[in-house]
Residue frames relative to the residue before (quaternion, step in Angstrom):
aa qw qx qy qz dx dy dz
X 1.0000 0.0000 0.0000 0.0000 0.00 0.00 0.00
X 0.3844 -0.7315 0.5220 0.2114 3.58 -0.89 0.86
X 0.4390 -0.6751 0.5356 0.2543 3.50 -1.13 0.77
X 0.6724 -0.5249 0.3425 0.3937 3.60 -1.21 0.46
X 0.6139 0.5387 -0.3644 0.4474 3.62 1.02 -0.57
X 0.6763 0.4786 -0.3165 0.4619 3.62 0.85 -0.88
X 0.6295 0.5238 -0.3278 0.4711 3.57 1.07 -0.77
X 0.6389 0.5163 -0.3147 0.4756 3.59 0.95 -0.84
X 0.6518 0.5237 -0.3170 0.4477 3.57 0.92 -0.91
X 0.6627 0.5144 -0.2875 0.4621 3.56 0.87 -1.07
X 0.7144 0.4445 -0.2809 0.4616 3.56 0.74 -1.02
X 0.6069 0.5375 -0.3591 0.4624 3.60 1.00 -0.65
X 0.6768 0.5008 -0.2845 0.4584 3.56 0.86 -0.90
X 0.6147 0.5359 -0.3256 0.4784 3.58 1.06 -0.78
X 0.6838 0.5039 -0.2742 0.4509 3.54 0.84 -1.12
X 0.6735 0.5079 -0.2911 0.4513 3.56 0.94 -0.92
X 0.6316 0.5192 -0.3255 0.4749 3.63 1.09 -0.76
X 0.6372 0.5219 -0.3132 0.4727 3.51 1.00 -0.80
X 0.6461 0.5140 -0.2947 0.4811 3.61 0.94 -0.93
X 0.6543 0.4953 -0.3212 0.4727 3.62 0.87 -0.90
X 0.6681 0.5062 -0.3031 0.4533 3.67 0.86 -0.84
X 0.6636 0.4781 -0.2976 0.4925 3.55 1.00 -0.95
X 0.6525 0.5240 -0.3168 0.4464 3.61 0.93 -0.92
X 0.6470 0.5342 -0.3030 0.4518 3.54 0.99 -0.88
X 0.6441 0.5106 -0.2912 0.4895 3.57 1.04 -0.95
X 0.6750 0.4941 -0.2974 0.4603 3.60 0.91 -0.97
X 0.6818 0.4890 -0.2997 0.4541 3.58 0.91 -0.93
X 0.6472 0.5246 -0.3137 0.4555 3.57 1.03 -0.76
X 0.6808 0.4464 -0.2846 0.5062 3.60 1.18 -0.50
X 0.6620 -0.5567 0.3017 0.4010 3.60 1.19 0.36
X 0.6035 0.5797 -0.3700 0.4036 3.56 1.13 0.33
X 0.1702 0.8438 -0.4942 0.1216 3.50 1.18 0.64
X 0.7642 0.3725 -0.1976 0.4880 3.61 0.99 -0.74
X 0.4235 0.6932 -0.4667 0.3498 3.60 1.29 0.24
X 0.4966 -0.7201 0.4220 0.2382 3.47 -0.77 1.23
X 0.1117 -0.7818 0.6117 0.0465 3.60 -1.11 0.79
X 0.0727 -0.8486 0.5198 0.0663 3.66 0.46 0.98
X 0.6216 0.5479 -0.3403 0.4445 3.60 1.09 -0.52
X 0.6584 0.4671 -0.3085 0.5032 3.67 1.20 -0.13
X 0.2751 0.8009 -0.4868 0.2144 3.59 1.22 0.26
X 0.6131 0.5916 -0.3266 0.4093 3.58 1.02 -0.83
X 0.7294 0.3587 -0.2266 0.5367 3.67 1.15 -0.52
X 0.5810 -0.6130 0.3788 0.3784 3.60 1.30 0.12
X 0.5652 0.5992 -0.3894 0.4122 3.56 1.27 0.15
X 0.1875 -0.8036 0.5621 0.0559 3.56 -0.63 1.23
X 0.7611 0.1545 -0.0525 0.6278 3.55 1.19 -0.70
X 0.7015 -0.4782 0.3296 0.4131 3.60 -1.32 0.41
X 0.6441 0.5235 -0.3527 0.4320 3.61 0.82 -0.82
X 0.6177 0.5476 -0.3376 0.4523 3.56 1.04 -0.71
X 0.6493 0.5537 -0.2956 0.4294 3.53 1.02 -0.92
X 0.6052 0.5525 -0.3540 0.4508 3.57 1.05 -0.63
X 0.7051 0.4617 -0.2430 0.4802 3.51 0.77 -1.19
X 0.7447 0.4424 -0.2456 0.4352 3.58 0.65 -1.17
X 0.5880 0.5691 -0.3785 0.4326 3.55 1.12 -0.60
X 0.6916 0.4761 -0.2800 0.4654 3.46 0.94 -0.96
X 0.5764 0.5481 -0.3466 0.4971 3.60 1.21 -0.67
X 0.7196 0.4352 -0.2959 0.4530 3.66 0.63 -0.92
X 0.5989 0.5519 -0.3453 0.4665 3.57 1.07 -0.61
X 0.6809 0.4753 -0.2851 0.4788 3.54 0.98 -0.77
X 0.6011 0.5439 -0.3336 0.4812 3.57 1.12 -0.82
X 0.6797 0.4902 -0.2953 0.4588 3.58 0.80 -0.92
X 0.6452 0.5289 -0.3119 0.4546 3.59 0.97 -0.86
X 0.7207 0.4541 -0.2418 0.4646 3.58 0.78 -1.06
X 0.7468 0.4374 -0.2374 0.4412 3.57 0.73 -1.09
X 0.7707 0.3214 -0.2108 0.5083 3.60 0.95 -0.73
X 0.7331 0.4540 -0.2719 0.4271 3.53 0.66 -1.08
X 0.7834 0.3474 -0.1781 0.4837 3.56 0.88 -0.98
X 0.7856 0.3180 -0.1651 0.5045 3.57 1.02 -0.84
X 0.2273 -0.7956 0.5167 0.2201 3.60 1.30 -0.47
X 0.4443 0.6656 -0.4389 0.4086 3.61 0.96 1.00
X 0.1939 -0.8130 0.5465 0.0531 3.54 -0.12 1.36
X 0.6108 0.5422 -0.3466 0.4613 3.60 1.11 -0.58
X 0.5871 0.5607 -0.3517 0.4661 3.60 1.11 -0.62
X 0.6108 0.5306 -0.3726 0.4545 3.63 0.93 -0.71
X 0.6900 0.4741 -0.2970 0.4592 3.65 0.80 -0.95
X 0.6334 0.5163 -0.3413 0.4644 3.57 1.04 -0.75
X 0.6594 0.5061 -0.3013 0.4672 3.58 0.87 -0.86
X 0.6441 0.5235 -0.3070 0.4656 3.58 1.01 -0.84
X 0.6864 0.4793 -0.2831 0.4679 3.52 0.99 -0.85
X 0.6353 0.5010 -0.3252 0.4896 3.61 1.04 -0.69
X 0.6243 0.5268 -0.3586 0.4519 3.57 1.03 -0.82
X 0.6698 0.4902 -0.3159 0.4596 3.64 0.88 -0.87
X 0.5806 0.5654 -0.3720 0.4526 3.61 1.12 -0.60
X 0.7113 0.4368 -0.2495 0.4909 3.57 0.85 -0.97
X 0.6343 0.4998 -0.3492 0.4753 3.63 0.95 -0.64
X 0.6665 0.4962 -0.3244 0.4519 3.60 0.87 -0.89
X 0.5961 0.5447 -0.3572 0.4694 3.67 0.98 -0.78
X 0.6809 0.4793 -0.3030 0.4634 3.64 0.78 -1.00
X 0.6585 0.5115 -0.3235 0.4474 3.63 0.95 -0.84
X 0.5873 0.5615 -0.3661 0.4537 3.59 1.10 -0.74
X 0.6753 0.4859 -0.3034 0.4645 3.57 0.84 -0.97
X 0.6227 0.5596 -0.3295 0.4365 3.59 0.94 -0.89
X 0.7510 0.4151 -0.2338 0.4572 3.53 0.75 -1.10
X 0.5443 0.5557 -0.3941 0.4894 3.63 1.27 -0.39
X 0.6767 0.4878 -0.2998 0.4628 3.56 0.89 -0.81
X 0.6440 0.5157 -0.3086 0.4732 3.57 0.99 -0.81
X 0.6186 0.5496 -0.3500 0.4391 3.58 1.05 -0.84
X 0.8043 0.3138 -0.1401 0.4848 3.66 0.89 -0.90
X 0.4806 0.6522 -0.4720 0.3476 3.65 1.20 0.10
X 0.4712 -0.6300 0.5397 0.2995 3.54 -1.30 0.58
X 0.7521 0.2259 -0.1883 0.5898 3.70 0.95 -0.53
X 0.2167 -0.8243 0.5150 0.0909 3.62 -0.66 1.11
X 0.3561 -0.7111 0.5662 0.2168 3.61 -0.91 0.83
X 0.7880 0.2752 -0.1111 0.5394 3.53 1.10 -0.64
X 0.1869 -0.8056 0.5460 0.1340 3.61 -0.04 1.13
X 0.6044 -0.6057 0.3591 0.3728 3.63 -0.87 0.81
X 0.6443 0.5391 -0.3521 0.4126 3.62 0.96 -0.78
X 0.5209 0.6487 -0.4091 0.3748 3.61 1.13 -0.29
X 0.7464 0.4466 -0.2108 0.4462 3.60 1.01 -0.65
X 0.5354 -0.6365 0.4420 0.3359 3.60 -0.94 0.80
X 0.6153 0.5591 -0.3606 0.4227 3.60 1.00 -0.54
X 0.4578 0.6715 -0.4463 0.3746 3.60 1.26 -0.26
X 0.6051 0.5684 -0.3603 0.4254 3.62 1.00 -0.52
X 0.7106 0.4188 -0.2246 0.5188 3.51 1.19 -0.68
X 0.7584 0.1786 -0.0792 0.6219 3.56 1.15 -0.84
X 0.0283 -0.8829 0.4680 0.0255 3.63 0.37 1.13
X 0.6420 0.4363 -0.3725 0.5087 3.59 0.59 1.06
X 0.7700 -0.3580 0.2634 0.4577 3.57 -1.31 -0.28
X 0.4497 0.6843 -0.4552 0.3498 3.68 1.20 -0.02
X 0.4389 0.6906 -0.4605 0.3442 3.58 1.27 -0.27
X 0.6749 0.5403 -0.3091 0.3962 3.56 0.85 -0.99
X 0.7195 0.4185 -0.2648 0.4869 3.56 0.92 -0.94
X 0.5711 0.5556 -0.4138 0.4404 3.58 1.15 -0.34
X 0.6279 0.5250 -0.3136 0.4814 3.49 1.04 -0.89
X 0.6423 0.5352 -0.3200 0.4457 3.54 0.92 -0.89
X 0.6789 0.4831 -0.2977 0.4659 3.54 0.90 -0.91
X 0.5645 0.5927 -0.3622 0.4459 3.55 1.18 -0.67
X 0.7134 0.4677 -0.2471 0.4597 3.48 0.92 -1.03
X 0.5924 0.5621 -0.3512 0.4580 3.51 1.22 -0.53
X 0.6263 0.5224 -0.3183 0.4832 3.54 1.11 -0.80
X 0.6539 0.5010 -0.3119 0.4734 3.59 0.95 -0.85
X 0.6016 0.5370 -0.3546 0.4731 3.61 1.05 -0.69
X 0.6806 0.4693 -0.3321 0.4542 3.66 0.74 -0.87
X 0.6449 0.5144 -0.3320 0.4574 3.59 0.95 -0.77
X 0.6567 0.5236 -0.2819 0.4638 3.55 1.06 -0.85
X 0.6264 0.5167 -0.3205 0.4878 3.61 1.09 -0.75
X 0.6868 0.4855 -0.2840 0.4604 3.54 0.74 -1.03
X 0.7034 0.4541 -0.2838 0.4675 3.58 0.84 -0.88
X 0.6047 0.5500 -0.3583 0.4511 3.58 1.13 -0.57
X 0.6724 0.4936 -0.2905 0.4689 3.50 0.93 -1.02
X 0.6484 0.5174 -0.3123 0.4629 3.60 1.01 -0.78
X 0.6799 0.4869 -0.2806 0.4710 3.58 0.86 -0.95
X 0.6216 0.5425 -0.3322 0.4571 3.52 1.07 -0.84
X 0.6460 0.5397 -0.2921 0.4539 3.58 1.04 -0.90
X 0.6718 0.4763 -0.2778 0.4945 3.53 1.16 -0.65
X 0.6947 0.4950 -0.2661 0.4490 3.51 1.07 -0.87
X 0.5979 0.6115 -0.3747 0.3580 3.62 0.95 -0.82
X 0.6872 0.4734 -0.3142 0.4527 3.66 0.77 -0.89
X 0.6393 0.5222 -0.3234 0.4627 3.58 1.12 -0.69
X 0.6173 0.5320 -0.3358 0.4724 3.54 1.20 -0.55
X 0.6560 0.5077 -0.3161 0.4605 3.57 0.98 -0.72
X 0.6044 0.5460 -0.3489 0.4635 3.61 1.15 -0.69
X 0.6580 0.5334 -0.3269 0.4190 3.58 0.96 -0.67
X 0.6409 0.5503 -0.3218 0.4277 3.59 1.11 -0.77
């Protein structure tokens, strides 16, 4: 009988492989920049992201779990990934806020109903800043937990 971690790992890998194949197909058919909000959990905002990040997460799972058997490392990598992603999104939304030609009109976002003007861009930027803080704190915390475990292995 398989334990829950093995089942989770197998199911996760199957889901990621399906997503990568679907994303590759969609990207190849010209939908590379089509939004994929349901793939936010893996950091993929458009189909092209899903191809690259799907392969990345598959490799992370293989190395951290299959080869190293280190579940804490998965969470640490996930946290560091979101730290990097959030930093990039902050830069993106700062640029959008001050651009003369906008790729993302404010009306496109559901939060436009709450912030009905160009403030949408800095609200999104602040959201990413909050996510960056959470990611930094969780990365430091997880690293502090993971480091002693790494020393025990040596």
